[in-house]
VEXDREN-2710 file (C-alpha; in Angstrom, 1 decimal):
% VEXDREN-2710
k/r/px/py/pz
1/MET/91.8/89.6/70.6
2/ALA/89.9/89.7/73.9
3/LYS/92.3/90.3/77.0
4/LYS/93.1/87.6/79.4
5/ARG/92.1/87.6/83.1
6/ILE/95.3/87.8/85.4
7/ARG/96.4/84.6/87.2
8/ALA/98.9/84.4/89.9
9/GLU/101.5/83.0/87.8
10/HIS/101.2/86.0/85.4
11/LEU/103.6/87.8/88.1
12/TYR/106.2/86.1/86.1
13/GLU/105.6/88.3/83.2
14/LEU/106.0/91.7/84.8
15/ARG/109.2/93.6/84.2
16/PHE/110.5/96.1/87.1
17/VAL/112.3/99.3/86.0
18/SER/114.2/101.2/88.9
19/GLU/117.1/103.6/89.6
20/PRO/116.8/106.1/86.7
21/GLN/120.2/107.9/85.6
22/LEU/120.7/110.6/83.5
23/ALA/124.0/111.1/81.5
24/PRO/125.8/114.5/82.3
25/GLY/125.2/115.5/78.6
26/GLY/121.8/114.5/78.8
27/ASP/121.7/112.5/75.6
28/THR/121.3/109.0/77.3
29/ALA/119.9/107.9/80.3
30/CYS/120.1/104.3/81.6
31/ALA/118.0/102.2/84.3
32/VAL/117.9/98.9/86.1
33/ILE/115.6/96.5/84.5
34/THR/114.5/93.2/86.4
35/GLU/113.0/90.3/84.9
36/ILE/111.6/86.9/86.5
37/VAL/114.0/84.0/85.1
38/THR/111.8/80.8/84.9
39/PRO/112.3/77.1/84.4
40/PRO/113.7/75.5/82.5
41/ASP/116.3/78.2/82.3
42/VAL/116.8/77.8/85.9
43/GLU/115.8/75.4/88.6
44/THR/113.5/78.0/90.4
45/PRO/111.9/81.2/89.6
46/ARG/114.4/84.1/90.4
47/TYR/115.1/87.5/89.5
48/ARG/117.9/89.0/87.1
49/SER/118.7/92.6/86.8
50/ASN/121.0/94.1/84.3
51/ILE/121.6/97.9/83.2
52/HIS/119.9/99.3/80.1
53/LEU/120.8/102.4/78.0
54/PHE/118.4/104.7/76.3
55/SER/118.7/107.6/74.1
56/THR/116.5/110.6/75.6
57/SER/115.7/111.4/72.0
58/GLY/113.7/108.2/71.7
59/GLY/114.1/104.9/70.0
60/ALA/114.5/101.5/71.5
61/GLY/116.8/101.0/74.6
62/ARG/120.0/98.5/74.3
63/ILE/121.1/96.1/77.4
64/LEU/124.4/97.5/78.7
65/THR/125.1/95.0/81.3
66/ARG/124.8/91.3/81.3
67/GLY/125.5/89.9/84.9
68/PRO/123.7/86.8/85.6
69/PHE/122.4/87.9/89.0
70/GLN/122.0/91.8/90.0
71/ASP/123.5/94.7/88.4
72/SER/122.6/97.6/90.1
73/HIS/123.3/101.3/91.4
74/PRO/124.6/102.6/87.8
75/ARG/126.2/106.0/88.1
76/PHE/127.9/107.9/85.0
77/SER/131.2/109.6/85.6
78/PRO/131.0/113.4/85.6
79/ASP/133.0/113.4/82.3
80/GLY/130.5/110.9/80.7
81/SER/133.2/108.5/79.4
82/VAL/132.5/105.5/82.0
83/LEU/129.6/104.0/83.9
84/ALA/130.2/102.5/87.4
85/PHE/127.9/100.3/88.9
86/LEU/127.4/97.5/91.5
87/SER/127.3/93.8/90.8
88/ARG/126.3/90.9/92.2
89/ARG/127.6/87.7/90.2
90/THR/126.9/84.7/92.2
91/GLU/123.5/84.2/93.8
92/LYS/124.6/84.7/97.4
93/GLY/127.4/86.8/96.6
94/LYS/128.6/90.1/97.7
95/ALA/128.1/93.1/95.6
96/GLN/131.3/94.6/94.1
97/LEU/132.2/97.8/92.3
98/PHE/132.6/97.5/88.5
99/SER/133.1/100.0/85.6
100/LEU/132.1/100.0/82.1
101/PRO/133.6/102.1/79.2
102/LEU/130.9/103.8/77.4
103/THR/132.9/104.1/74.3
104/GLY/132.9/99.8/74.3
105/GLY/134.8/97.0/76.1
106/GLU/134.1/94.9/79.0
107/ALA/133.1/95.6/82.4
108/GLU/136.0/95.8/85.1
109/GLN/135.8/94.5/88.6
110/LEU/137.2/97.5/90.8
111/THR/136.9/96.0/94.2
112/ASP/137.1/92.7/96.1
113/ALA/135.6/93.8/99.5
114/PRO/134.8/90.7/101.7
115/GLY/131.8/92.2/103.1
116/GLY/130.8/93.6/99.7
117/VAL/130.3/97.7/98.6
118/THR/127.1/99.2/99.5
119/GLU/127.2/102.6/97.9
120/PHE/129.7/104.9/96.2
121/VAL/129.9/108.2/94.6
122/TRP/132.2/109.7/91.7
123/GLU/134.9/112.2/92.6
124/PRO/133.7/115.4/90.7
125/SER/137.0/115.5/88.4
126/SER/136.2/111.9/87.6
127/ARG/139.7/110.5/88.9
128/GLY/138.3/108.1/91.1
129/ILE/135.3/106.9/93.2
130/ALA/134.8/107.0/97.0
131/PHE/132.7/104.1/98.4
132/VAL/131.6/102.2/101.5
133/ALA/133.1/98.7/101.9
134/ASP/131.2/96.7/104.4
135/TYR/132.8/94.5/107.1
136/GLU/132.3/90.7/107.0
137/GLU/132.3/89.1/110.2
138/GLU/133.1/85.4/110.0
139/VAL/131.3/83.4/112.8
140/PRO/130.5/79.8/111.9
141/ASP/126.9/78.9/112.0
142/ASP/127.6/76.1/114.4
143/GLN/129.2/78.6/117.0
144/PRO/128.1/80.7/119.6
145/ARG/127.3/84.3/118.5
146/ILE/128.4/87.3/121.1
147/VAL/125.8/89.9/121.1
148/ASP/126.6/93.3/122.9
149/THR/124.7/95.5/120.7
150/LEU/120.9/96.5/120.5
151/SER/121.1/96.3/117.0
152/TYR/122.6/93.3/115.6
153/ARG/120.2/91.8/113.0
154/GLY/118.1/93.3/110.3
155/ASP/115.4/92.4/108.2
156/GLY/116.6/91.3/104.8
157/LEU/120.1/91.7/106.1
158/GLY/120.6/89.1/108.6
159/TRP/123.1/89.1/111.2
160/LEU/124.7/92.5/111.4
161/ALA/128.7/93.0/111.5
162/LYS/129.9/94.3/114.6
163/GLU/132.4/96.4/113.0
164/PRO/131.7/99.4/111.0
165/ALA/131.8/99.9/107.5
166/LYS/134.9/101.6/105.8
167/LEU/134.9/104.7/103.6
168/MET/137.3/104.0/100.8
169/TYR/138.7/105.5/97.6
170/TRP/139.4/103.8/94.0
171/ASP/141.9/105.6/92.1
172/ARG/141.1/105.7/88.5
173/ASN/145.0/106.2/87.5
174/THR/146.5/103.6/89.9
175/LYS/143.6/101.2/89.7
176/ARG/144.1/100.8/93.5
177/CYS/141.8/101.2/96.5
178/ARG/142.8/102.8/99.6
179/THR/141.0/103.5/103.1
180/LEU/140.0/107.3/103.4
181/ILE/138.8/106.9/107.2
182/GLU/137.5/104.3/109.6
183/THR/134.6/105.9/111.4
184/ALA/133.0/104.4/114.6
185/TYR/129.7/103.9/112.8
186/SER/129.1/103.0/109.2
187/PRO/128.7/105.7/106.8
188/SER/126.1/106.5/104.4
189/ASP/124.4/109.0/101.8
190/LEU/128.1/109.8/100.5
191/VAL/128.1/113.2/98.5
192/TYR/131.3/115.5/97.4
193/SER/131.6/119.0/97.7
194/PRO/131.5/120.5/94.1
195/ASP/135.5/121.5/94.1
196/GLY/136.1/117.8/95.3
197/ARG/138.0/119.1/98.5
198/ARG/135.4/117.5/100.9
199/ILE/133.0/114.4/101.6
200/TYR/129.7/114.7/103.5
201/PHE/128.0/111.7/104.9
202/LEU/125.7/110.3/107.3
203/ALA/126.8/108.2/110.1
204/ALA/125.7/107.6/114.0
205/GLU/127.3/109.8/116.8
206/THR/126.7/107.5/119.6
207/ARG/126.0/103.8/120.3
208/ASP/122.6/104.9/121.2
209/ASP/121.8/106.7/118.1
210/ASP/123.1/103.7/116.0
211/ASP/121.0/101.2/118.1
212/MET/117.9/103.7/117.6
213/GLY/118.1/104.5/113.8
214/ARG/119.3/108.1/114.2
215/CYS/122.6/109.9/112.5
216/ASN/124.1/113.0/112.2
217/ALA/125.7/114.6/109.1
218/TRP/129.5/114.9/108.6
219/VAL/131.8/116.5/106.7
220/MET/135.4/115.6/106.2
221/PRO/137.9/117.6/104.6
222/LEU/140.1/115.3/102.3
223/LYS/143.2/117.1/103.2
224/SER/143.2/116.7/106.9
225/ARG/140.3/113.8/107.3
226/ARG/139.4/115.4/110.4
227/LEU/135.4/114.8/111.0
228/ARG/133.1/117.5/112.0
229/PRO/129.3/117.3/112.7
230/LEU/127.2/119.6/111.0
231/LEU/124.1/119.1/113.2
232/LYS/123.6/119.8/117.0
233/GLN/121.4/116.8/117.5
234/SER/121.1/113.5/115.7
235/ASP/117.8/112.5/114.0
236/THR/116.5/110.3/110.9
237/LEU/118.4/111.7/108.1
238/GLU/118.9/110.8/104.6
239/GLY/119.3/112.2/101.2
240/LEU/122.3/114.9/101.6
241/ALA/122.8/117.1/98.4
242/VAL/125.4/119.9/98.1
243/SER/124.5/123.1/96.2
244/PRO/126.4/123.7/93.0
245/SER/128.4/126.6/94.8
246/GLY/128.9/124.3/97.8
247/SER/127.7/126.8/100.4
248/GLN/124.2/125.1/101.2
249/ILE/123.3/121.5/101.8
250/VAL/120.0/120.0/101.7
251/PHE/118.8/117.0/103.6
252/LEU/115.6/114.9/104.4
253/ALA/114.3/114.3/107.9
254/PRO/111.2/114.5/109.9
255/SER/109.3/117.8/109.4
256/GLN/109.2/117.6/113.4
257/PRO/112.3/116.5/114.7
258/ARG/112.2/113.5/117.0
259/GLY/108.6/113.5/116.4
260/VAL/105.9/111.4/114.2
261/SER/105.5/113.6/111.2
262/PRO/105.8/113.8/107.6
263/THR/109.2/113.7/105.8
264/GLY/110.4/117.3/105.0
265/LEU/113.0/118.8/103.0
266/TRP/115.7/120.9/105.1
267/LEU/118.1/123.4/104.3
268/LEU/121.6/123.9/106.1
269/PRO/124.5/126.0/105.5
270/ARG/127.8/124.2/104.5
271/HIS/129.6/125.0/107.9
272/GLY/126.4/123.8/110.0
273/GLY/124.2/125.4/112.0
274/ARG/120.4/125.9/112.5
275/PRO/118.8/123.9/109.5
276/VAL/115.4/125.6/108.2
277/LEU/112.6/123.5/107.1
278/LEU/111.6/124.3/103.3
279/THR/108.5/122.2/102.7
280/GLY/106.0/122.7/105.9
281/GLU/103.7/119.8/106.3
282/LEU/104.2/118.3/102.9
283/GLU/105.4/114.9/102.7
284/VAL/108.8/114.7/100.5
285/VAL/109.5/111.2/99.2
286/ALA/112.5/109.5/100.3
287/THR/111.7/106.0/99.3
288/PRO/108.2/105.7/97.6
289/SER/105.4/106.2/100.4
290/VAL/102.7/105.5/97.7
291/ASN/102.2/101.7/98.0
292/GLY/102.8/99.3/94.9
293/ASP/103.7/95.8/94.7
294/SER/105.4/95.8/91.5
295/ARG/108.9/97.5/92.4
296/TYR/112.0/95.5/92.6
297/GLY/115.3/97.1/93.7
298/SER/116.3/100.4/94.5
299/TYR/114.4/103.6/94.0
300/PRO/116.0/106.8/94.7
301/ASN/114.3/110.2/95.6
302/LEU/117.3/112.0/96.6
303/PRO/116.8/116.0/96.2
304/ALA/118.8/117.6/93.4
305/TRP/119.9/121.2/93.0
306/TYR/119.3/123.1/89.8
307/SER/122.4/124.5/88.4
308/ASP/121.4/128.2/89.7
309/GLY/121.7/127.0/93.2
310/ARG/118.6/128.6/94.1
311/SER/116.0/125.6/94.0
312/VAL/116.1/121.8/94.4
313/VAL/114.0/119.1/92.6
314/ALA/112.3/116.8/95.2
315/ASN/109.5/114.2/94.7
316/ILE/106.2/115.5/96.9
317/ALA/103.2/113.0/97.7
318/ARG/100.0/114.3/98.0
319/ASP/96.5/112.8/98.5
320/GLY/97.7/109.3/97.0
321/ALA/99.9/110.7/94.1
322/SER/103.5/111.7/94.2
323/VAL/105.1/114.0/91.2
324/LEU/108.3/116.4/91.2
325/HIS/108.2/119.6/92.6
326/ARG/110.5/122.6/92.8
327/VAL/111.6/123.7/96.0
328/GLY/113.1/127.1/96.3
329/THR/115.7/127.9/99.1
330/ASP/113.1/130.9/99.8
331/GLY/110.4/128.1/100.7
332/GLN/108.4/128.5/97.7
333/VAL/107.1/124.9/96.3
334/SER/105.7/124.4/92.7
335/PRO/104.7/121.3/90.9
336/LEU/106.7/120.3/87.9
337/GLN/104.3/117.9/86.9
338/SER/100.5/116.9/87.3
339/GLY/98.4/113.9/86.8
340/LYS/97.2/110.9/89.0
341/ARG/100.1/108.7/89.0
342/VAL/103.3/107.8/91.4
343/VAL/106.7/109.1/90.4
344/THR/108.8/106.3/92.2
345/SER/112.5/107.7/91.4
346/PHE/114.2/110.3/89.6
347/SER/117.6/111.7/88.5
348/VAL/118.3/115.3/87.6
349/GLY/120.6/116.4/84.8
350/ARG/121.4/119.7/83.0
351/ALA/119.2/118.6/80.3
352/GLY/116.2/117.5/82.1
353/VAL/114.9/114.9/84.7
354/ALA/114.8/111.0/84.0
355/PHE/112.5/109.1/86.2
356/THR/110.2/106.1/86.8
357/ALA/106.7/106.4/87.2
358/GLU/103.5/104.0/87.2
359/THR/99.6/104.3/87.5
360/PRO/97.2/101.9/88.8
361/GLN/96.7/100.3/85.1
362/VAL/100.2/100.8/84.0
363/PRO/103.4/99.2/85.7
364/GLY/106.7/101.1/85.9
365/GLU/108.5/102.3/82.9
366/LEU/111.3/104.9/82.5
367/TYR/110.3/108.6/81.3
368/PHE/112.5/111.7/80.2
369/TRP/111.2/115.1/81.0
370/PRO/113.3/117.8/79.1
371/GLU/112.3/121.0/80.9
372/GLY/110.3/123.1/79.0
373/ALA/109.1/120.6/76.8
374/GLU/106.9/117.1/76.5
375/GLU/107.9/114.1/78.5
376/GLN/108.7/111.1/76.5
377/VAL/108.3/107.4/77.6
378/LEU/111.9/105.8/77.1
379/SER/111.3/102.2/78.2
380/SER/108.2/100.0/77.2
381/VAL/109.1/96.8/78.9
382/ASN/105.7/96.1/80.1
383/GLN/103.6/97.0/77.1
384/ASP/103.0/93.5/76.4
385/PHE/101.8/92.9/79.6
386/ILE/99.3/95.6/79.4
387/LYS/98.1/94.3/76.0
388/ARG/97.8/90.7/77.0
389/PHE/95.8/91.2/80.3
390/GLN/92.8/92.9/81.8
391/LEU/93.8/95.8/84.0
392/ARG/91.1/97.7/85.5
393/THR/90.8/101.6/86.2
394/PRO/90.0/102.8/89.8
395/SER/87.1/104.9/90.5
396/LYS/87.5/108.5/91.1
397/PRO/88.0/109.1/95.0
398/SER/85.3/108.7/97.3
399/THR/85.0/110.3/100.9
400/ALA/83.8/108.4/104.0
401/LYS/83.2/110.2/107.4
402/SER/84.2/108.6/110.4
403/SER/82.8/108.7/113.8
404/ASP/84.4/111.8/114.9
405/GLY/83.3/113.4/111.5
406/GLN/86.9/113.1/110.0
407/LYS/86.6/112.9/106.4
408/VAL/88.9/109.8/104.7
409/GLY/89.2/109.0/101.3
410/TYR/89.5/105.7/99.4
411/TRP/89.3/104.2/95.9
412/THR/87.3/101.0/94.3
413/LEU/88.8/98.7/91.7
414/ARG/85.7/97.1/90.1
415/PRO/85.7/93.7/88.3
416/GLU/84.4/93.6/84.5
417/LYS/82.4/90.4/85.7
418/ALA/81.4/90.6/89.7
419/ARG/81.1/87.3/91.4
420/LYS/77.7/86.3/92.1
421/ASP/77.8/87.2/95.8
422/ALA/79.3/90.6/94.7
423/ALA/81.9/90.0/97.3
424/MET/84.2/92.8/98.0
425/VAL/88.1/93.0/99.8
426/LEU/89.1/95.7/102.1
427/GLN/92.8/96.3/101.7
428/ILE/94.7/98.0/104.7
429/HIS/98.1/99.3/103.8
430/GLY/101.4/99.1/105.9
431/GLY/103.8/101.8/107.5
432/PRO/101.4/103.0/109.0
433/HIS/103.1/106.1/107.6
434/THR/102.7/105.2/103.8
435/SER/99.4/105.6/101.7
436/TYR/97.5/104.2/99.0
437/GLY/96.8/105.9/95.7
438/TYR/98.0/106.0/92.4
439/GLY/100.4/103.1/92.5
440/PHE/100.2/99.6/90.4
441/PHE/99.1/96.7/92.2
442/PHE/99.4/93.2/90.6
443/GLU/97.5/91.7/93.7
444/PHE/94.5/94.1/93.3
445/GLN/94.3/93.5/89.5
446/LEU/94.3/89.8/90.4
447/LEU/91.6/89.8/92.8
448/VAL/89.6/92.2/90.1
449/SER/90.1/89.3/87.7
450/ALA/88.9/86.7/90.2
451/GLY/85.5/88.9/90.3
452/TYR/86.0/90.8/93.5
453/THR/85.5/94.3/94.1
454/VAL/88.7/96.0/95.8
455/VAL/88.5/98.8/98.3
456/TYR/91.6/100.7/99.7
457/GLY/91.8/103.9/101.5
458/ASN/93.9/106.4/103.8
459/PRO/92.8/106.2/107.3
460/ARG/94.5/108.4/110.0
461/GLY/98.2/107.5/110.3
462/SER/98.8/107.7/106.6
463/SER/101.2/110.0/105.0
464/ASP/100.4/112.8/102.2
465/TYR/97.6/114.6/104.3
466/GLY/99.7/117.0/106.9
467/VAL/101.1/116.4/110.3
468/ALA/97.8/116.1/112.2
469/PHE/96.7/113.3/110.0
470/HIS/99.9/111.7/110.1
471/SER/100.5/111.7/114.0
472/ALA/97.1/111.2/114.9
473/ILE/97.3/107.7/116.0
474/SER/100.9/108.0/117.8
475/GLY/100.4/106.1/121.2
476/ARG/96.7/105.1/120.2
477/TYR/96.6/102.3/117.6
478/GLY/93.5/100.7/117.1
479/SER/91.4/103.7/117.7
480/ILE/90.6/106.5/115.2
481/ASP/92.3/104.8/112.6
482/ALA/90.1/101.5/113.3
483/ASP/87.1/104.0/113.0
484/ASP/88.2/105.4/109.8
485/ILE/88.8/102.0/108.3
486/LEU/85.4/100.8/109.3
487/ALA/83.9/103.9/108.1
488/ILE/85.4/103.2/104.6
489/ALA/84.2/99.5/104.5
490/ARG/80.7/100.7/105.3
491/HIS/80.5/103.5/103.1
492/ALA/81.8/101.3/100.3
493/ARG/79.3/98.7/100.9
494/ARG/76.4/101.0/101.0
495/LYS/77.7/102.1/97.5
496/HIS/78.3/98.8/96.0
497/ASN/75.8/96.3/97.6
498/GLU/74.4/96.2/100.9
499/ASN/74.2/92.4/101.0
500/ALA/77.8/92.1/99.6
501/PRO/80.3/90.1/102.0
502/VAL/83.4/91.9/102.8
503/HIS/86.7/90.3/103.1
504/LEU/89.5/91.9/105.2
505/THR/93.2/91.7/104.5
506/GLY/96.5/93.9/105.2
507/GLY/100.3/93.4/105.6
508/SER/102.4/94.8/108.5
509/TYR/100.5/97.6/110.1
510/GLY/97.8/96.4/107.8
511/GLY/98.2/93.1/109.2
512/PHE/98.1/94.7/112.8
513/MET/94.8/96.4/112.0
514/THR/93.1/93.3/110.5
515/ASN/93.9/91.4/113.6
516/TRP/92.5/94.4/115.6
517/LEU/89.5/94.9/113.5
518/LEU/88.6/91.1/113.9
519/GLY/88.7/91.4/117.6
520/GLN/86.3/94.4/117.7
521/THR/83.5/93.3/115.0
522/ASP/82.3/90.3/113.3
523/GLU/81.1/92.1/110.3
524/PHE/83.9/90.9/107.8
525/ARG/83.5/87.6/106.2
526/SER/86.9/86.4/106.2
527/GLY/90.1/88.1/107.2
528/ILE/93.8/87.4/105.8
529/THR/96.7/88.9/108.2
530/GLN/100.3/89.3/106.5
531/ARG/103.3/89.7/108.5
532/SER/101.3/91.3/111.2
533/ILE/101.9/92.3/114.8
534/CYS/99.7/90.9/117.5
535/ASN/101.6/91.7/120.7
536/TRP/103.4/95.0/121.3
537/VAL/104.9/93.8/124.5
538/SER/106.8/90.9/122.8
539/PHE/107.4/92.8/119.5
540/TYR/109.4/95.6/121.4
541/GLY/112.3/93.0/122.1
542/THR/111.9/90.8/119.1
543/SER/111.6/93.2/116.3
544/ASP/114.8/94.6/114.5
545/ILE/113.3/98.1/115.0
546/GLY/111.4/97.1/118.2
547/PRO/112.5/99.7/120.9
548/ARG/112.5/102.6/118.6
549/PHE/109.1/101.9/116.7
550/SER/107.5/101.1/119.8
551/GLU/108.7/104.2/121.8
552/ARG/107.9/106.5/118.9
553/GLU/104.7/105.0/117.8
554/VAL/102.8/103.1/120.4
555/VAL/104.6/105.6/122.9
556/GLY/105.8/103.2/125.8
557/THR/108.1/100.3/127.0
558/PRO/107.1/97.0/128.4
559/TRP/108.6/97.7/131.8
560/LYS/107.2/101.0/132.2
561/ASN/104.0/101.0/130.1
562/THR/102.8/97.2/130.0
563/ARG/99.1/97.8/130.5
564/LYS/99.4/100.9/127.6
565/LEU/101.2/98.3/125.0
566/TRP/98.8/95.4/126.2
567/ARG/95.8/97.7/125.9
568/GLN/96.7/98.2/121.8
569/SER/97.9/94.6/121.2
570/PRO/95.1/92.7/119.0
571/LEU/96.1/89.5/121.4
572/LYS/94.3/90.9/124.2
573/TYR/91.0/90.6/122.5
574/VAL/91.6/87.3/120.6
575/ALA/88.8/85.6/122.3
576/ASP/86.3/87.5/120.5
577/ILE/87.5/86.9/117.3
578/SER/84.9/84.6/115.6
579/THR/85.8/85.4/111.7
580/PRO/87.8/83.0/109.9
581/LEU/91.5/84.1/109.6
582/LEU/94.3/83.1/107.7
583/ILE/97.8/83.8/108.9
584/LEU/100.4/84.6/106.2
585/HIS/104.2/85.0/107.6
586/ALA/107.4/84.7/106.7
587/GLU/110.2/82.7/108.7
588/GLU/112.8/85.2/108.4
589/ASP/110.7/88.2/109.0
590/TYR/112.8/90.3/111.6
591/ARG/110.6/93.3/111.2
592/CYS/107.4/91.6/112.6
593/PRO/109.0/88.4/113.8
594/MET/107.4/85.2/113.4
595/GLU/106.6/84.8/117.0
596/GLN/103.7/87.2/116.4
597/ALA/102.1/84.9/113.9
598/GLU/102.7/82.0/116.2
599/GLN/101.1/83.6/119.2
600/LEU/98.0/84.5/117.5
601/PHE/97.6/81.0/115.7
602/THR/98.2/79.1/119.0
603/ALA/95.7/81.4/120.7
604/LEU/93.0/81.1/117.9
605/LYS/93.6/77.2/117.8
606/ARG/93.4/77.0/121.7
607/ILE/90.1/79.1/121.9
608/GLY/88.5/77.2/119.0
609/GLN/86.2/79.7/118.0
610/ALA/87.3/80.9/114.6
611/PRO/88.4/78.8/111.9
612/THR/92.3/79.5/111.3
613/ARG/95.3/78.5/109.5
614/LEU/98.9/79.6/109.5
615/ILE/101.0/79.5/106.4
616/ARG/105.0/79.7/106.9
617/PHE/107.4/81.1/104.2
618/PRO/110.7/79.5/104.5
619/ASP/113.7/81.7/103.6
620/GLU/111.5/85.1/103.4
621/ASN/111.7/88.5/105.1
622/HIS/109.2/91.1/105.5
623/ASP/109.3/92.0/101.8
624/LEU/107.9/88.6/100.7
625/SER/105.0/90.3/98.9
626/ARG/107.3/92.7/97.1
627/SER/110.7/91.0/96.4
628/GLY/110.4/87.4/97.8
629/ARG/111.3/84.6/95.4
630/PRO/109.0/84.7/92.7
631/ASP/107.3/81.4/93.2
632/ARG/106.5/81.9/96.8
633/ARG/105.0/85.3/95.7
634/VAL/102.8/83.2/93.5
635/ALA/101.9/81.0/96.2
636/ARG/100.9/83.7/98.6
637/LEU/98.7/85.1/96.0
638/GLU/96.9/81.6/95.3
639/ALA/96.7/81.2/99.3
640/ILE/94.8/84.7/99.5
641/LEU/92.5/83.6/96.3
642/GLY/91.9/80.3/98.1
643/TRP/91.0/81.5/101.4
644/PHE/88.4/84.1/100.2
645/ARG/86.8/81.5/98.0
646/GLU/86.9/79.0/100.8
647/HIS/84.9/81.7/102.9
648/ALA/82.5/83.2/100.3
END
């Protein structure tokens, strides 16, 4: 039976596997599986996430929770008897903490926090759970909202509470919750010491740190409840993990503190002091850094200690792939896996590692790797999708040479049957400190099914290639990065067809670069800019990360460095755009605000030189293409295909 070509609405048939967890005994694992529910079962398409249980010895998994909307964050109790998880039981409700006995029975709701529970961790004795309860500020929509902090709203979060979240504890014996401590700024990344006497977590130390996305690592002895910072200065930290002996801590932070650099794995004595970088210039994955558009939910990549206390498992990305590595406390780094794929999340236990992974032609599934034995595929939720549809395999990496001699890599995805015009689509990733590579892209496969050749690569600024490559564009967006992308486009066109039209698209930083390139060259047939930036001067004060991103990345503020920011702004060159440009933007995008799209559209329409159109997506944020309402994701994909066809 011939396989079908993918259409935009076939997105509804994908399943998304996330948050793997390995049970203490190693005989079972669980993961969150998300499906898209469509009419007539619901009025409009939406997601439903439930927890599934799998035997690590093989066989079909079974559904464990049946919440109507979103069950997430599964965590086995250390004694293996209970699974705790978060559940949102109504469409707009807050996530609460639930527990489910693994011997059988119904799930029990443990909390009723007005602002919901954001994360939790089991006590080592299994006697209770420490959790973060968010504060809910009740301000009627029709009343004035007083803002006196720099960080007051977040993309995908909306208005942020003025009061910090609380660190609380649920007692398994009394079935009651109590407050452990109220910190000045919201805690995160909770972890117990192995003896259960201390809790470690991350939280900002000052208002400026909180506004600028920095934090410190703290320890709180449960007996005294007196907080003590572990580091001398704040930075962007995550992924705390305490060694089995309790004597050492690892965490993730930039490999060059306060700089633009890859994420590194750091080692710190339990009592604090000077941390040691273990991974050099390698990119240690905190959230999946190799791009994909077919993931939904949370993908934890927290470093995890081996039981001997001498090494840590971490996910490391290199050259478009990411696989698990062993990192010794002596700085020795060795791969535990190989292959051209992307490990998107993992959980380590005594028996091995449960993880999720994907390739360009295989969407994410759950795997189990027992150390010293063959890995096993535990889930098969996307097997029918693979069997039904044509999924193309990318070429081996090609290398283009930029104007200054820098080599940049890219991949090509070719259709089974090309369009008559042999058209190509050049994709530019966001970030900019992410990368393209061996992730699964529904959008790429859709374009290939429509006959387009898709080209995607990693210009300077991308992660996975070391410090110099990563930080090369700091303070000079639209320079060597633009040269690299043009080198990829021209090299790919020469290899493919010198007469082929090339269309251009990208989102976020990729949208910025689409705007930029169209103001510098007319060699593209059409462009689509998505959730983009066109004006760094206004971005500074309107984006939820504007100040910290602008000061670190484009290196300036509007009042001190106006010319520098304006020089790096595509809007400065908008009168030079003659290429047809479609603008796709979400109305509740606080990362790259809607005003960026409006400025660009208004200028293009007023100048009247380049055909342009603006499509606004209501009730969506910066993640429209990855987690937006499914029917709006489909509408976006259809708009992309329609624009390229219109401007063939």
